[in-house]
C-alpha positions in Angstrom: 25.1 -13.7 18.9 25.3 -15.1 15.3 25.9 -12.4 12.6 23.2 -12.3 10.5 23.5 -11.5 6.4 22.7 -8.8 4.3 19.6 -10.6 3.0 18.2 -10.8 6.4 18.4 -7.1 7.0 16.9 -6.5 3.7 13.7 -8.8 4.3 13.6 -6.9 7.7 13.2 -3.2 5.9 10.7 -4.5 3.5 8.4 -5.9 6.5 8.7 -2.9 8.2 7.4 -1.0 5.7 4.2 -2.9 4.9 2.2 -0.8 6.9 3.3 2.7 5.5 2.7 1.5 2.2 -0.4 0.2 3.0 -2.2 3.7 4.6 0.1 5.5 1.7 -1.9 3.5 -1.2 -5.4 3.9 0.6 -4.7 7.7 1.5 -4.0 8.2 -2.4 -6.3 6.6 -4.1 -9.1 8.6 -1.8 -7.3 11.6 -2.4 -7.3 11.2 -6.1 -10.7 10.4 -5.9 -11.7 13.3 -3.8 -9.9 15.7 -6.3 -11.8 14.1 -8.9 -14.8 14.5 -7.0 -14.3 18.3 -6.7 -13.6 18.8 -10.2 -16.2 16.6 -12.1 -19.1 17.4 -8.8 -19.8 13.6 -8.5 -19.1 13.7 -4.6 -18.9 11.4 -2.9 -18.8 8.4 -5.7 -15.3 8.7 -7.2 -13.9 9.1 -3.4 -15.6 5.9 -2.8 -14.1 4.6 -5.6 -10.9 5.6 -5.4 -10.8 4.5 -1.3 -11.6 0.8 -3.0 -8.9 1.2 -5.4 -6.2 2.5 -3.0 -7.5 -0.6 -0.5 -7.4 -3.2 -3.4 -3.8 -2.0 -4.1 -2.5 -1.8 -0.7 -3.4 -5.5 0.0 -1.7 -6.4 -3.3 1.4 -4.7 -2.1 1.1 -6.4 0.9 0.5 -9.8 -0.8 3.7 -9.3 -3.0 5.9 -8.5 0.0 4.4 -11.8 1.7 5.2 -13.8 -1.1 9.0 -12.0 -1.4 9.5 -12.9 2.1 8.3 -16.4 1.7 11.1 -17.2 -1.1 13.8 -16.1 1.0 
């Protein structure tokens, strides 16, 4: 079995967190929108906006991690 380098383990660690960070971004965006809906009384519009901002942030995060993995 060939020894693996430190950068290989770092890459595996970064790629293994993609799903969790994607879901976390969506939940955080939706939660912020839901909270603002309660404060401002605009239900459900800011929840939708927050969800889509979270979705965009999650996609951007996945894109950045994949670009980093392609460089290595």
